[in-house]
N, C-alpha and C positions, 0 to 999 in steps of 0.2 A: 748437799751442794752439787750441782751439775757441772760438767766440764765447761760449758759455755759461760757459767757464772764466774769461773776462775779467770777468764780472759780479762785483760785490762778494759775498763770502760772508756768510752770516747765521750769527751765533753762536747755538748752542742753549743756552738758559738752563739752569742747573743744576737738577736735579730734574724735568726733563721726561721722561716715560716714553718709552722707545725707540720704541715703536709710534707715538706722537704725533709724535715728531721725524721718523720715517720718512715718515709721511703728509704732514707739513708740507713736507718736502724735495721730495716728489713734487709737491705743489701748487705750490711755488716753481718747479720745472722746467717745469710746464705753463704757468704764468704767463709765464715767459721765452719759451717757444715762441709763446704767443699774441701777445706784443709783437712778436716778429720776424715772425710771419705778418701782423699788421696793418701793419707797416712795408712789407712786400712788397706787400700789397694797395693801400696808398696810393701806392706808387710806380707801380703799374699804372694806378690811377685818375687820377693826375696826368697821365699820358700820354694817357688818354682825354680829360681836360679840355682839353689842348692841341689834340688832334685836333678835338674839338667846336668849340672857339673858331675854329680855322682854317677849318672847314666852315660856320660860322655856325649851328651846331645849339644848341638850348637846353641849359642845364645839367642839367635834369631830364628823365627819360624815364619817365613814369608807367606805360607799358605794360610796359617791362622790369622796373621796380621791382615791379609786381604779380606778374609771372611769377616773379621771384626770391623774393618773399614766400611764394608757394605752394610753390615748390621747397624753400625752407629750412624751412618748417613741416613738410613731409613728411619731410625729413631729420632734423629734430629729433624728430619722433614715432618714427621708426625707431631713433634713437639713445637714446631714453628721456629726452629733454630736453623740458621744457615748451615747446610750440610758441609759446605767447604770449610767453614770455621771448625765444625766438629771434627772433620778429617785432619785439619792442621793441628788441632789440640791433641788429638789421638797420636799423631805422628811425633809430636813433642814428647808426650808421655812414653811412648814406645822406645824412642831413642834413649831416654833415661833408663828405662828398664833394661834394655840391651846392654847399656854401659855397666849397670849393676851386675848383670849376669856374666859379663866378661870379667869383671873384677873378681867375682866369686870363683869363676873357673880358674883364674890365674893363681888363686891362693892354694 
């Protein structure tokens, strides 16, 4: 049994056109993948937070964050995604990572 199959199934309401149901099912699968990817990302950033705390490094690294923003904006453009949205999403994630790193350092 795969992880995706353990997720609760979503009932398709009666009267939903098959194409709409198919598209929604695809969106649900992508959302599940995103959640699992974010969980993996945060596992890695937690390890970074522990390492930074052990080394006495600051929670934030503005140089790296700037390079990542540029890289992700370019990836977004290549993928046909609004680079402004990609940057906003990244900023949201980074803010949470920094909060985690600060919590780790405070322990």
